[in-house]
C-alpha positions in Angstrom: 0.0 0.0 0.0 2.9 2.4 0.8 4.2 1.9 -2.7 0.9 3.0 -4.2 0.7 6.1 -1.9 4.3 6.9 -2.7 3.6 6.8 -6.4 0.5 9.0 -6.0 2.5 11.6 -4.0 5.3 11.5 -6.5 2.8 12.0 -9.4 1.1 14.9 -7.7 4.5 16.5 -6.9 5.6 16.1 -10.5 2.4 17.8 -11.7 2.9 20.7 -9.2 6.5 21.2 -10.3 5.6 21.1 -14.0 2.6 23.4 -13.8 2.4 26.2 -16.3 2.4 29.8 -15.3 -1.0 31.5 -15.3 -2.3 32.9 -18.6 -1.5 36.5 -19.3 -4.6 38.7 -18.7 -5.7 40.9 -21.5 -6.8 44.4 -20.7 -10.6 44.5 -20.4 -11.1 46.7 -23.5 -8.9 44.5 -25.7 -10.7 41.4 -24.4 -14.1 42.9 -25.2 -13.0 43.9 -28.8 -11.5 40.5 -29.4 -14.6 38.7 -28.1 -17.0 40.8 -30.2 -15.0 39.8 -33.4 -14.9 36.1 -32.8 -17.1 34.1 -35.2 -17.7 31.1 -32.8 -16.7 27.5 -33.2 -17.5 25.4 -36.3 -17.0 21.7 -36.4 -16.9 21.9 -40.2 -14.2 24.6 -40.3 -12.1 22.9 -37.7 -12.4 19.6 -39.6 -11.2 21.3 -42.8 -8.2 22.7 -41.0 -7.3 19.2 -39.6 -7.7 17.6 -43.0 -5.4 20.3 -44.4 -2.9 19.5 -41.7 -3.2 15.8 -42.5 -2.2 16.6 -46.1 1.0 18.3 -44.9 2.0 15.3 -42.8 1.3 12.9 -45.7 -2.3 11.6 -45.1 -4.1 11.6 -48.4 -7.6 13.0 -48.1 -8.8 11.3 -51.3 -10.0 7.8 -52.0 -7.8 4.8 -50.9 -5.5 3.3 -53.5 -7.9 0.4 -54.0 -10.8 2.9 -54.8 -12.6 2.4 -51.5 -13.7 5.6 -49.7 -11.3 7.2 -47.3 -13.0 7.1 -43.9 -10.4 9.3 -42.2 -12.2 12.5 -43.1 -15.6 11.2 -41.9 -14.0 10.0 -38.7 -12.3 13.3 -38.1 -15.5 15.2 -38.6 -17.4 12.9 -36.3 -14.9 13.3 -33.5 -14.7 17.1 -33.9 -18.5 17.4 -34.1 -19.0 15.4 -30.9 -16.3 17.3 -29.0 -17.8 20.6 -30.1 -21.3 19.4 -29.2 -20.1 18.3 -25.8 -18.5 21.7 -25.2 -21.5 23.6 -26.3 -24.2 21.4 -24.6 -22.3 20.3 -21.4 -19.6 22.9 -21.0 -19.8 25.8 -18.5 -17.7 28.9 -18.0 -17.0 30.0 -14.5 -15.3 33.3 -13.6 -14.7 35.3 -10.5 -14.4 39.1 -10.0 -12.1 39.8 -7.1 -13.2 41.9 -4.2 -13.1 45.7 -4.9 -12.9 45.1 -8.7 -16.4 46.4 -9.4 -16.9 50.2 -8.9 -20.4 51.7 -8.7 -21.4 55.4 -8.7 -24.9 56.5 -8.0 -26.7 59.8 -7.9 -29.8 60.6 -6.0 -31.3 63.0 -3.6 -32.8 63.1 -0.1 -34.3 65.9 2.0 -30.8 67.3 2.5 -30.2 67.7 -1.3 -28.3 65.8 -3.9 -26.4 62.7 -2.9 -23.6 60.9 -4.7 -22.7 57.4 -3.6 -19.6 55.4 -4.4 -19.6 51.7 -3.8 -17.6 48.5 -4.5 -18.0 44.8 -4.1 -16.6 43.7 -0.8 -16.7 40.0 -1.7 -15.6 38.1 -4.8 -18.4 37.8 -7.4 -19.0 34.5 -9.2 -20.0 34.6 -12.9 -21.4 31.5 -14.6 -22.0 31.2 -18.3 -22.1 28.8 -21.3 -20.2 28.3 -24.5 -21.9 29.6 -27.6 
């Protein structure tokens, strides 16, 4: 049993040592502009790109030498389509806004006259969404 636990600890340690640094954050405005220009995912477009890549590594997209249909393209499309479908139907996006990252300014009035308030979130905010 100690051998199994030792291997598990070693595996976890290796993963922690080899972890990648966090992704570089884009400025909010640049992220918004980029997001608005993205066309969305397409299983057909991605399959076409994979088939093009297959050609560059020597996989012929045409019929087999004996004349039978080449099923690699259909297989590739099926895999890509199912992965995209799973991402779109089952995937979720989870984000968090750190405390004090949201700033609110409000204007109003009371019996003493005009009132301006400034507020911020004091707790982290969780955001949930879906792939589109």
